[in-house]
C-alpha atoms as a printed R data frame, in Angstrom:
    type eleno elety resid chain resno       x       y       z
1   ATOM     1    CA   MET     A     1  18.811 -29.611   1.090
2   ATOM     2    CA   ASN     A     2  15.774 -27.367   1.032
3   ATOM     3    CA   THR     A     3  16.301 -23.647   0.802
4   ATOM     4    CA   PRO     A     4  14.752 -21.505   3.577
5   ATOM     5    CA   ASP     A     5  12.228 -20.053   1.127
6   ATOM     6    CA   GLU     A     6  11.009 -23.512   0.060
7   ATOM     7    CA   ARG     A     7  10.621 -24.503   3.722
8   ATOM     8    CA   PHE     A     8   8.540 -21.429   4.491
9   ATOM     9    CA   LEU     A     9   6.352 -21.933   1.402
10  ATOM    10    CA   ARG     A    10   5.313 -25.392   2.622
11  ATOM    11    CA   ALA     A    11   4.748 -24.049   6.134
12  ATOM    12    CA   GLY     A    12   1.894 -21.927   4.759
13  ATOM    13    CA   THR     A    13  -0.468 -24.917   4.902
14  ATOM    14    CA   SER     A    14  -0.639 -24.627   8.701
15  ATOM    15    CA   ARG     A    15  -1.644 -20.968   8.907
16  ATOM    16    CA   LEU     A    16  -4.478 -19.896  11.167
17  ATOM    17    CA   ALA     A    17  -7.755 -18.250  10.156
18  ATOM    18    CA   HIS     A    18  -6.558 -14.977  11.660
19  ATOM    19    CA   THR     A    19  -3.657 -13.412  13.458
20  ATOM    20    CA   THR     A    20  -3.066 -10.280  15.478
21  ATOM    21    CA   GLY     A    21  -0.835  -7.375  14.626
22  ATOM    22    CA   GLY     A    22   0.127  -4.012  16.016
23  ATOM    23    CA   LEU     A    23  -0.893  -1.190  13.705
24  ATOM    24    CA   ASP     A    24   0.111   2.413  14.383
25  ATOM    25    CA   TYR     A    25  -2.759   4.900  14.326
26  ATOM    26    CA   LEU     A    26  -2.566   8.659  14.728
27  ATOM    27    CA   HIS     A    27  -2.796   9.558  18.419
28  ATOM    28    CA   ASP     A    28  -2.166  13.290  18.683
29  ATOM    29    CA   SER     A    29  -0.965  16.180  16.538
30  ATOM    30    CA   ALA     A    30   0.127  19.796  17.004
31  ATOM    31    CA   GLY     A    31  -1.850  21.162  14.083
32  ATOM    32    CA   THR     A    32  -2.003  19.482  10.692
33  ATOM    33    CA   PRO     A    33   0.175  16.367  10.960
34  ATOM    34    CA   PHE     A    34   3.417  16.406   9.008
35  ATOM    35    CA   ASN     A    35   6.252  13.916   8.607
36  ATOM    36    CA   TYR     A    36   9.637  14.486   7.000
37  ATOM    37    CA   MET     A    37  10.859  11.697   4.750
38  ATOM    38    CA   TYR     A    38  14.434  13.025   4.860
39  ATOM    39    CA   PRO     A    39  16.535  14.652   7.624
40  ATOM    40    CA   PRO     A    40  14.621  17.861   8.404
41  ATOM    41    CA   PRO     A    41  16.126  21.348   8.353
42  ATOM    42    CA   ASP     A    42  17.933  22.439  11.504
43  ATOM    43    CA   GLY     A    43  15.517  23.073  14.326
44  ATOM    44    CA   GLU     A    44  12.626  21.202  12.687
45  ATOM    45    CA   PRO     A    45  11.263  17.989  14.248
46  ATOM    46    CA   TRP     A    46  10.870  14.883  12.110
47  ATOM    47    CA   GLU     A    47   7.138  15.043  12.800
48  ATOM    48    CA   ASN     A    48   4.638  17.031  14.845
49  ATOM    49    CA   CYS     A    49   2.385  14.116  15.669
50  ATOM    50    CA   SER     A    50   2.387  10.939  17.720
51  ATOM    51    CA   TYR     A    51   1.138   7.459  16.922
52  ATOM    52    CA   ARG     A    52  -0.214   4.724  19.171
53  ATOM    53    CA   THR     A    53   0.014   1.021  18.424
54  ATOM    54    CA   HIS     A    54  -3.308  -0.804  18.514
55  ATOM    55    CA   VAL     A    55  -3.304  -4.602  18.461
56  ATOM    56    CA   VAL     A    56  -6.033  -5.696  16.061
57  ATOM    57    CA   ASP     A    57  -7.361  -8.928  14.602
58  ATOM    58    CA   ILE     A    58  -6.229  -9.393  11.016
59  ATOM    59    CA   ILE     A    59  -8.238 -11.974   9.115
60  ATOM    60    CA   ASP     A    60  -6.724 -14.473   6.699
61  ATOM    61    CA   ALA     A    61  -8.480 -13.518   3.461
62  ATOM    62    CA   ARG     A    62  -7.217 -16.439   1.378
63  ATOM    63    CA   PRO     A    63 -10.172 -18.805   1.929
64  ATOM    64    CA   GLY     A    64 -12.520 -16.237   0.419
65  ATOM    65    CA   ALA     A    65 -10.031 -14.484  -1.850
66  ATOM    66    CA   GLN     A    66 -12.317 -14.573  -4.893
67  ATOM    67    CA   HIS     A    67 -15.005 -12.623  -3.024
68  ATOM    68    CA   PHE     A    68 -12.864  -9.554  -2.324
69  ATOM    69    CA   LEU     A    69 -13.437  -6.936  -5.014
70  ATOM    70    CA   LEU     A    70 -11.639  -3.691  -5.762
71  ATOM    71    CA   HIS     A    71 -14.725  -1.500  -6.065
72  ATOM    72    CA   ARG     A    72 -16.506  -3.040  -3.087
73  ATOM    73    CA   HIS     A    73 -13.875  -3.803  -0.449
74  ATOM    74    CA   GLY     A    74 -11.146  -1.579  -1.896
75  ATOM    75    CA   PHE     A    75  -8.745  -4.430  -2.697
76  ATOM    76    CA   GLU     A    76  -8.385  -7.772  -4.397
77  ATOM    77    CA   LEU     A    77  -5.750 -10.460  -4.933
78  ATOM    78    CA   ARG     A    78  -4.695 -11.481  -8.430
79  ATOM    79    CA   GLU     A    79  -2.314 -14.090  -9.750
80  ATOM    80    CA   VAL     A    80  -0.333 -12.475 -12.542
81  ATOM    81    CA   ALA     A    81   3.285 -13.444 -13.170
82  ATOM    82    CA   SER     A    82   5.741 -10.796 -14.336
83  ATOM    83    CA   CYS     A    83   8.241 -11.160 -17.167
84  ATOM    84    CA   VAL     A    84  10.588  -8.790 -15.315
85  ATOM    85    CA   ASP     A    85  13.266 -10.606 -13.325
86  ATOM    86    CA   ASP     A    86  15.539  -7.660 -12.455
87  ATOM    87    CA   PHE     A    87  13.915  -5.096 -10.187
88  ATOM    88    CA   ASP     A    88  17.224  -3.329  -9.561
89  ATOM    89    CA   ASP     A    89  17.151  -1.790 -13.032
90  ATOM    90    CA   ASP     A    90  14.973   1.331 -12.926
91  ATOM    91    CA   ALA     A    91  14.880   1.740 -16.695
92  ATOM    92    CA   ARG     A    92  13.716  -1.847 -17.157
93  ATOM    93    CA   ILE     A    93  11.003  -1.389 -14.540
94  ATOM    94    CA   ARG     A    94   9.658   1.639 -16.397
95  ATOM    95    CA   SER     A    95   9.895   0.108 -19.872
96  ATOM    96    CA   ARG     A    96   8.760  -3.445 -19.113
97  ATOM    97    CA   TYR     A    97   7.021  -3.539 -15.736
98  ATOM    98    CA   TYR     A    98   4.911  -0.398 -16.085
99  ATOM    99    CA   PRO     A    99   2.948  -1.842 -19.064
100 ATOM   100    CA   GLU     A   100   2.253  -4.998 -17.018
101 ATOM   101    CA   VAL     A   101   1.000  -2.929 -14.103
102 ATOM   102    CA   GLU     A   102  -1.195  -0.822 -16.349
103 ATOM   103    CA   ALA     A   103  -2.848  -3.955 -17.754
104 ATOM   104    CA   ILE     A   104  -3.436  -5.367 -14.259
105 ATOM   105    CA   ALA     A   105  -4.895  -2.122 -12.900
106 ATOM   106    CA   CYS     A   106  -7.080  -1.547 -15.941
107 ATOM   107    CA   GLU     A   107  -8.529  -5.064 -15.848
108 ATOM   108    CA   ALA     A   108  -9.130  -5.046 -12.100
109 ATOM   109    CA   ALA     A   109 -10.814  -1.638 -12.147
110 ATOM   110    CA   GLY     A   110 -12.684  -2.080 -15.417
111 ATOM   111    CA   GLY     A   111 -11.128   1.040 -16.873
112 ATOM   112    CA   VAL     A   112 -10.500   1.859 -20.504
113 ATOM   113    CA   ARG     A   113  -6.921   3.023 -19.971
114 ATOM   114    CA   ALA     A   114  -4.309   3.084 -17.224
115 ATOM   115    CA   LEU     A   115  -1.157   5.162 -16.847
116 ATOM   116    CA   CYS     A   116   1.507   4.028 -14.375
117 ATOM   117    CA   PHE     A   117   3.182   7.153 -12.982
118 ATOM   118    CA   ASP     A   118   5.552   5.967 -10.239
119 ATOM   119    CA   HIS     A   119   6.849   3.039  -8.213
120 ATOM   120    CA   GLN     A   120   8.612   2.333  -4.936
121 ATOM   121    CA   ILE     A   121  10.752  -0.634  -3.927
122 ATOM   122    CA   ARG     A   122  10.797  -1.433  -0.207
123 ATOM   123    CA   ARG     A   123  13.289  -3.718   1.527
124 ATOM   124    CA   ARG     A   124  13.392  -4.565   5.206
125 ATOM   125    CA   SER     A   125  16.648  -4.872   7.143
126 ATOM   126    CA   ARG     A   126  17.458  -6.898  10.260
127 ATOM   127    CA   ASP     A   127  18.331  -3.844  12.353
128 ATOM   128    CA   GLU     A   128  14.837  -2.338  12.163
129 ATOM   129    CA   GLN     A   129  13.234  -2.420  15.586
130 ATOM   130    CA   GLN     A   130   9.800  -1.243  14.505
131 ATOM   131    CA   LEU     A   131   7.762  -0.280  11.485
132 ATOM   132    CA   THR     A   132   7.227   3.469  11.094
133 ATOM   133    CA   PHE     A   133   6.861   5.485   7.887
134 ATOM   134    CA   GLY     A   134   9.368   3.303   6.072
135 ATOM   135    CA   ARG     A   135  12.390   5.633   6.083
136 ATOM   136    CA   GLN     A   136  14.489   4.324   8.951
137 ATOM   137    CA   ASN     A   137  17.355   3.750   6.531
138 ATOM   138    CA   ALA     A   138  18.370   5.227   3.190
139 ATOM   139    CA   GLN     A   139  16.407   2.377   1.597
140 ATOM   140    CA   ALA     A   140  12.626   2.603   1.811
141 ATOM   141    CA   SER     A   141  11.199  -0.045   4.117
142 ATOM   142    CA   ALA     A   142   7.817  -1.402   5.162
143 ATOM   143    CA   VAL     A   143   5.360   1.172   6.536
144 ATOM   144    CA   GLY     A   144   3.668   0.267   9.817
145 ATOM   145    CA   ARG     A   145   1.541   3.389  10.171
146 ATOM   146    CA   VAL     A   146  -2.018   3.130   8.953
147 ATOM   147    CA   HIS     A   147  -2.384   5.419   5.967
148 ATOM   148    CA   ASN     A   148  -3.914   5.975   2.546
149 ATOM   149    CA   ASP     A   149  -1.570   7.292  -0.130
150 ATOM   150    CA   TYR     A   150  -3.957  10.023  -1.287
151 ATOM   151    CA   SER     A   151  -6.348  12.450   0.334
152 ATOM   152    CA   GLU     A   152  -9.354  14.022  -1.345
153 ATOM   153    CA   ALA     A   153  -7.240  17.042  -2.283
154 ATOM   154    CA   SER     A   154  -4.177  15.188  -3.554
155 ATOM   155    CA   GLY     A   155  -6.362  12.700  -5.426
156 ATOM   156    CA   LEU     A   156  -7.943  15.606  -7.281
157 ATOM   157    CA   ARG     A   157  -4.495  17.044  -8.075
158 ATOM   158    CA   ARG     A   158  -3.111  13.783  -9.428
159 ATOM   159    CA   LEU     A   159  -5.106  13.956 -12.682
160 ATOM   160    CA   ALA     A   160  -3.393  17.204 -13.745
161 ATOM   161    CA   LEU     A   161   0.025  15.867 -12.759
162 ATOM   162    CA   VAL     A   162  -0.367  12.807 -14.975
163 ATOM   163    CA   LEU     A   163  -2.356  14.513 -17.762
164 ATOM   164    CA   PRO     A   164  -1.019  18.081 -18.025
165 ATOM   165    CA   ASP     A   165  -2.958  18.795 -21.219
166 ATOM   166    CA   GLU     A   166  -6.209  20.556 -20.308
167 ATOM   167    CA   ALA     A   167  -8.051  19.215 -23.352
168 ATOM   168    CA   ASP     A   168  -7.166  15.637 -22.368
169 ATOM   169    CA   ARG     A   169  -8.411  16.222 -18.831
170 ATOM   170    CA   ALA     A   170 -11.660  17.790 -20.010
171 ATOM   171    CA   ARG     A   171 -12.688  14.477 -21.575
172 ATOM   172    CA   ILE     A   172 -12.252  12.539 -18.315
173 ATOM   173    CA   ARG     A   173 -15.328  12.247 -16.118
174 ATOM   174    CA   ARG     A   174 -14.092   9.548 -13.743
175 ATOM   175    CA   TYR     A   175 -10.668   8.287 -12.781
176 ATOM   176    CA   ALA     A   176  -9.046   6.422  -9.905
177 ATOM   177    CA   VAL     A   177  -5.593   5.950  -8.399
178 ATOM   178    CA   VAL     A   178  -4.837   2.249  -7.967
179 ATOM   179    CA   ASN     A   179  -1.830   0.579  -6.323
180 ATOM   180    CA   VAL     A   180  -0.395  -2.707  -7.551
181 ATOM   181    CA   TRP     A   181   1.759  -4.361  -4.851
182 ATOM   182    CA   ARG     A   182   3.988  -7.345  -5.644
183 ATOM   183    CA   PRO     A   183   6.415  -9.297  -3.427
184 ATOM   184    CA   LEU     A   184  10.023  -9.528  -4.588
185 ATOM   185    CA   ILE     A   185  10.697 -12.461  -2.236
186 ATOM   186    CA   GLU     A   186   8.519 -15.459  -1.480
187 ATOM   187    CA   PRO     A   187   6.721 -16.305   0.592
188 ATOM   188    CA   VAL     A   188   5.908 -13.071   2.410
189 ATOM   189    CA   ILE     A   189   5.995 -13.913   6.120
190 ATOM   190    CA   ASP     A   190   7.933 -10.949   7.451
191 ATOM   191    CA   ALA     A   191   5.920  -7.699   7.531
192 ATOM   192    CA   PRO     A   192   2.957  -8.710   5.331
193 ATOM   193    CA   LEU     A   193   0.582  -6.021   4.116
194 ATOM   194    CA   ALA     A   194  -2.720  -5.572   5.957
195 ATOM   195    CA   LEU     A   195  -5.644  -3.912   4.170
196 ATOM   196    CA   CYS     A   196  -8.687  -2.325   5.740
197 ATOM   197    CA   ASP     A   197 -12.093  -3.054   4.224
198 ATOM   198    CA   ALA     A   198 -13.028   0.318   2.730
199 ATOM   199    CA   ARG     A   199 -16.633  -0.149   3.868
200 ATOM   200    CA   SER     A   200 -15.536  -0.072   7.528
201 ATOM   201    CA   VAL     A   201 -13.858   3.349   7.243
202 ATOM   202    CA   MET     A   202 -15.800   6.497   8.093
203 ATOM   203    CA   ALA     A   203 -14.968  10.014   6.889
204 ATOM   204    CA   GLN     A   204 -14.154  11.114  10.436
205 ATOM   205    CA   ASP     A   205 -11.412   8.437  10.639
206 ATOM   206    CA   LEU     A   206  -9.389  10.135   7.889
207 ATOM   207    CA   VAL     A   207  -6.943  12.926   8.776
208 ATOM   208    CA   ALA     A   208  -5.107  14.819   6.036
209 ATOM   209    CA   ALA     A   209  -1.356  14.838   6.684
210 ATOM   210    CA   GLU     A   210   1.607  16.391   4.917
211 ATOM   211    CA   ILE     A   211   4.499  14.206   3.777
212 ATOM   212    CA   ARG     A   212   7.595  16.316   3.130
213 ATOM   213    CA   TYR     A   213  10.230  15.318   0.583
214 ATOM   214    CA   PRO     A   214  13.213  17.327  -0.659
215 ATOM   215    CA   GLY     A   215  11.753  20.016  -2.921
216 ATOM   216    CA   ARG     A   216   8.110  18.952  -2.661
217 ATOM   217    CA   SER     A   217   5.321  17.896  -0.341
218 ATOM   218    CA   GLY     A   218   2.432  15.496  -0.711
219 ATOM   219    CA   GLU     A   219  -0.791  14.940   1.174
220 ATOM   220    CA   ILE     A   220  -2.021  11.585   2.431
221 ATOM   221    CA   TYR     A   221  -4.543  10.380   4.960
222 ATOM   222    CA   VAL     A   222  -3.432   9.003   8.301
223 ATOM   223    CA   LEU     A   223  -6.067   7.253  10.371
224 ATOM   224    CA   LYS     A   224  -7.674   7.627  13.755
225 ATOM   225    CA   HIS     A   225  -8.328   4.288  15.372
226 ATOM   226    CA   SER     A   226 -11.815   2.829  15.177
227 ATOM   227    CA   PRO     A   227 -12.980  -0.545  16.514
228 ATOM   228    CA   LEU     A   228 -15.140  -0.784  13.384
229 ATOM   229    CA   HIS     A   229 -12.132  -1.181  11.082
230 ATOM   230    CA   ARG     A   230 -11.987  -4.655   9.533
231 ATOM   231    CA   TRP     A   231  -8.466  -5.778   8.646
232 ATOM   232    CA   HIS     A   232  -7.437  -8.529   6.223
233 ATOM   233    CA   TYR     A   233  -4.269  -9.971   4.758
234 ATOM   234    CA   PHE     A   234  -3.245 -12.684   2.313
235 ATOM   235    CA   PRO     A   235  -0.614 -14.840   4.039
236 ATOM   236    CA   HIS     A   236   2.427 -16.251   2.277
237 ATOM   237    CA   MET     A   237   2.096 -14.264  -0.926
238 ATOM   238    CA   THR     A   238   4.359 -15.316  -3.782
239 ATOM   239    CA   LYS     A   239   6.029 -13.342  -6.558
240 ATOM   240    CA   ARG     A   240   3.295 -14.518  -8.951
241 ATOM   241    CA   GLU     A   241   0.658 -12.653  -6.947
242 ATOM   242    CA   VAL     A   242  -0.285  -8.991  -6.697
243 ATOM   243    CA   LEU     A   243  -2.513  -6.987  -4.414
244 ATOM   244    CA   VAL     A   244  -4.539  -4.376  -6.261
245 ATOM   245    CA   PHE     A   245  -6.039  -1.713  -4.016
246 ATOM   246    CA   LYS     A   246  -7.840   1.603  -4.401
247 ATOM   247    CA   GLN     A   247  -6.242   4.828  -3.136
248 ATOM   248    CA   TYR     A   248  -8.644   7.352  -4.628
249 ATOM   249    CA   ASP     A   249 -11.742   7.341  -6.803
250 ATOM   250    CA   ALA     A   250 -13.281  10.465  -8.308
251 ATOM   251    CA   GLN     A   251 -16.703   8.825  -8.054
252 ATOM   252    CA   ALA     A   252 -18.024  10.066  -4.731
253 ATOM   253    CA   SER     A   253 -20.456   7.258  -3.897
254 ATOM   254    CA   GLY     A   254 -21.301   3.653  -4.676
255 ATOM   255    CA   VAL     A   255 -17.688   2.421  -4.820
256 ATOM   256    CA   SER     A   256 -14.693   2.133  -2.520
257 ATOM   257    CA   ARG     A   257 -12.607   5.311  -2.562
258 ATOM   258    CA   PHE     A   258  -9.849   4.959   0.058
259 ATOM   259    CA   THR     A   259  -8.201   1.749   1.305
260 ATOM   260    CA   PRO     A   260  -6.084   2.259   4.429
261 ATOM   261    CA   HIS     A   261  -3.198  -0.169   4.733
262 ATOM   262    CA   ALA     A   262  -0.063  -0.894   6.751
263 ATOM   263    CA   ALA     A   263   2.564  -3.561   7.224
264 ATOM   264    CA   PHE     A   264   2.552  -5.529  10.463
265 ATOM   265    CA   LEU     A   265   4.766  -7.979  12.301
266 ATOM   266    CA   ASP     A   266   2.997 -11.316  12.597
267 ATOM   267    CA   PRO     A   267   3.735 -12.740  16.057
268 ATOM   268    CA   ALA     A   268   3.705 -16.249  14.574
269 ATOM   269    CA   ALA     A   269   6.440 -15.458  12.026
270 ATOM   270    CA   PRO     A   270   9.738 -17.312  12.619
271 ATOM   271    CA   ALA     A   271  12.640 -15.076  13.579
272 ATOM   272    CA   ASP     A   272  14.606 -16.193  10.518
273 ATOM   273    CA   ALA     A   273  11.799 -15.616   7.998
274 ATOM   274    CA   PRO     A   274  13.021 -14.024   4.756
275 ATOM   275    CA   LEU     A   275  12.914 -10.247   5.087
276 ATOM   276    CA   ARG     A   276  10.132  -8.693   3.097
277 ATOM   277    CA   ALA     A   277  10.984  -6.972  -0.180
278 ATOM   278    CA   SER     A   278   8.275  -5.587  -2.449
279 ATOM   279    CA   ILE     A   279   7.497  -3.215  -5.290
280 ATOM   280    CA   GLU     A   280   4.428  -1.021  -5.388
281 ATOM   281    CA   ALA     A   281   3.366   0.866  -8.495
282 ATOM   282    CA   ARG     A   282   0.654   3.496  -8.774
283 ATOM   283    CA   CYS     A   283  -1.630   3.889 -11.770
284 ATOM   284    CA   LEU     A   284  -4.100   6.479 -12.899
285 ATOM   285    CA   VAL     A   285  -7.048   4.476 -14.224
286 ATOM   286    CA   LEU     A   286  -9.377   6.260 -16.637
287 ATOM   287    CA   PHE     A   287 -12.963   5.106 -17.047
288 ATOM   288    CA   ASP     A   288 -14.235   7.426 -19.818
């Protein structure tokens, strides 16, 4: 008897050239948007902003996968198997998976060195009714709000956080923050990742927002909706594939700098599709 995953893998041959998906864009905010990623202090709201779902066309990028480039579109697909088979062991991820990610990010970006500085595992559960900022349960889940992991300000700060030595930083003229996203189940049918062509994003679409964690805060970009945004996805990704996408580049022109992204619920996905699980790792890529 075929397993469900094998059945869904073969079903990928009938996919359409595009699908539609609801992506949550920033609608309104009382001041600078903020979102708590843990139960907020008494009297504080979870967030001071609202989001509106926009149904958009999301193009199947597989037929032209080789034409999508990190520095032009902001993302690319690569087939790179991992030697790590246990993603529940944090120490093994850091000792064995981080070097793999660094090699992938460095090769994709054309850097001379890459330093992986964190990772996040996301697992969906059946009781989730919608995709928000991925913290509906104790376990991180898929994020349905259009965002970019770094803003101009937090991208600038990341270099010092990864390279605290001032002399080391003084030698760096250009660096980038690159995400490497890999499925932990296959194929990915439930809540695939949609990526926005960086060339279709204008500066006025980007809104700096505060993400609050216990003991610290970070700054990301959330997005205002624009009909110019061009969305793509790679259907039925397997565990041998990774998405590499740009979250910040210190070079101010001539290359992609920010790549908004979000998970979406494909209306064509079967109700019993395997729930998406994935690992994303972030790298500082050095070019000098």
